[in-house]
N, C-alpha and C positions, 0 to 999 in steps of 0.2 A: 451069693455068699462067696467070699474069698477066704483062702486059708494061707497064713503066713508061717513059715518055718523060722523060728527065732535063732536057730543055730546056724552060724555062718559056715561056709565051706572050710573044712579042715579044723574047725573048732571042736574041742573035746567037750564032753558032758559037764565037766567041772568048770569050764570057762563060759558056758552058756548062761546068758542073762534071761532066765525064765520069767514068764508072766504069772499073774494070779487071776483066776476066773472070778469075776464079781458075782456071778450067779450061784456057784456051788462052793466057792472058797478054796478050791484046789490051788495050792501054791506053787505047783511045778508044771506049768503049761508050756510045752514046747511049740505045739501047733496051735496058733491062735486063729479062731474062726471069726470073721468079721460079718456080723449079721445086721440086716436092715429091718426096721419095724415101720409099718405104714403110718402109725400114729405118732411117731417121734421124728425129730429133725436130725438126731445123731445116730451113729452106728454103735453097736455093742461089740466089744472084743472079748470073746468067751472061749472056754475049752470045748472039747469035742462033744460032751454030753448035752450042753445047754441048747444048741440049735434044734435039738429034737423035742424039746419041751414046749 
């Protein structure tokens, strides 16, 4: 599992282009967790709570 910080160096919170978690619907995800699933060909990009489910 990889984690990506969507905020660029020197960027303010107001300038950050946040993501939305498709699992929980949280609309302000800064740290995107990229999760693999053995039964699927694609990865999921989710918030911090979803990988533990």
